[in-house]
C-alpha positions, 0 to 999 in steps of 0.5 A, spaced: 500 500 500 503 506 497 497 510 496 494 515 502 487 513 500 488 505 500 492 506 507 486 509 510 481 505 507 485 498 510 486 502 516 480 504 518 476 498 519 482 495 522 482 501 528 474 500 529 473 493 527 466 496 523 467 495 515 467 501 511 460 500 507 458 501 515 460 508 516 454 513 515 455 520 511 455 524 518 460 522 524 460 523 531 467 523 534 467 522 542 472 520 547 468 516 552 465 509 551 459 511 555 457 515 549 458 509 544 454 505 549 448 510 550 448 510 542 448 503 541 442 502 547 438 508 544 438 505 536 439 498 538 445 497 534 451 493 534 458 496 537 465 495 533 471 495 535 470 492 543 477 489 542 480 495 537 483 501 539 477 505 537 469 503 538 464 505 533 456 504 531 452 506 526 444 507 527 439 506 521 439 513 519 446 513 517 449 516 523 456 514 526 459 515 533 466 513 534 470 513 540 477 515 538 480 515 544 484 522 548 489 526 545 491 530 539 495 524 536 489 520 536 485 526 534 489 526 528 489 518 526 481 518 526 481 524 522 486 521 516 482 515 517 475 518 515 478 520 509 477 513 506 469 514 508 468 522 505 463 524 511 459 530 509 459 532 516 463 531 523 461 533 530 466 532 536 463 531 543 468 532 547 470 536 555 474 541 556 477 546 562 473 552 563 478 558 564 473 564 564 469 566 570 463 566 566 464 559 564 462 554 569 461 547 569 456 544 565 456 549 560 457 548 553 462 551 548 462 552 541 469 554 539 470 559 534 477 557 533 483 553 537 489 555 539 494 550 536 499 548 542 498 541 541 503 540 536 501 535 532 497 539 527 504 542 525 505 536 520 499 538 516 499 545 515 504 551 517 503 554 524 500 561 521 494 557 519 488 557 523 484 552 527 477 553 525 471 550 525 466 550 519 461 555 520 455 553 517 456 546 521 457 551 527 451 555 525 446 549 525 448 546 531 447 553 535 440 552 533 439 546 535 442 548 542 437 553 542 431 550 540 432 546 547 433 552 551 440 551 553 445 556 552 453 556 550 458 560 550 463 561 544 470 563 544 477 560 543 480 554 545 487 552 547 488 545 545 495 542 549 498 535 548 500 536 556 495 531 560 498 534 567 499 541 567 495 544 572 501 544 578 505 548 572 504 556 575 508 558 569 504 554 564 497 557 567 500 564 567 500 563 560 493 560 559 491 567 562 494 571 558 491 568 552 485 569 554 482 563 552 475 561 554 477 553 555 482 548 555 482 541 551 487 536 548 483 534 541 479 541 538 485 544 534 487 538 531 480 535 529 479 543 525 486 542 522 486 535 520 479 536 518 481 542 513 487 538 510 482 532 509 477 537 506 472 534 511 466 539 515 467 539 522 465 542 528 466 541 536 461 541 542 465 542 548 462 540 555 465 544 561 468 539 565 472 543 570 475 550 572 482 548 573 484 556 574 479 556 580 481 553 587 479 546 588 476 547 580 481 541 577 477 535 575 478 528 579 474 522 578 468 523 582 467 530 579 467 528 573 462 523 574 458 527 577 458 532 570 457 525 566 450 524 570 448 530 569 450 532 563 453 527 558 446 524 556 444 531 553 451 533 550 450 526 546 442 528 545 444 535 542 449 532 537 445 526 535 439 531 533 444 535 530 448 531 525 441 527 524 438 533 521 443 537 518 443 533 512 436 536 511 435 542 514 441 545 515 445 549 509 450 545 504 456 545 507 463 545 502 470 545 503 473 549 499 480 548 496 486 554 495 
């Protein structure tokens, strides 16, 4: 195998355990097996890849969900491999740390951009290229959020490849100076590699901790409370958005420069 597309077509089923023909036109990406399990229970569909690096399921309406794992490297991998099935739209359902006083646990964030602090995206475009979502996709998701009576925040997310940074005062000071609304490990990579692969993409993030506040760093117990209270709503918004966008949303098209 020497062609990039040929590799992706071979590796996407290898990583997920799901045949190419089973992937739908619209994709939900997540870091959490819980989301895949809830999706499969709701639509009575099979979860593929239980013993693989990634798990995936597709419902009868052609919506696919993939748990790709954690971090920018995994985000780049799944975005590259999804070029094998050429999805029409993709939404990342992830969690993030809120960095503003107005950003509280349980809030939703639709990023207008992401700062590329993870390094992985530099393999795709020069650092000057901004990591952006597809505007029309985000516009439709915002409408679905408001239809359900929920509020959301928008702003710039900082994406880092570091997992343990909460103790680093120099890094925390730098975060404050950048005035970002939130921090995560995948959004910038998904936006940049989606741009590279001509995939319309977006991210709906759930604030799961507020690491700049006293006692605001995520623990297992606090994360469980967030999951119990907000995860099903998060998933529901993603399902409705990516199910209906093909019929009700504005056409999204990736322009080649």
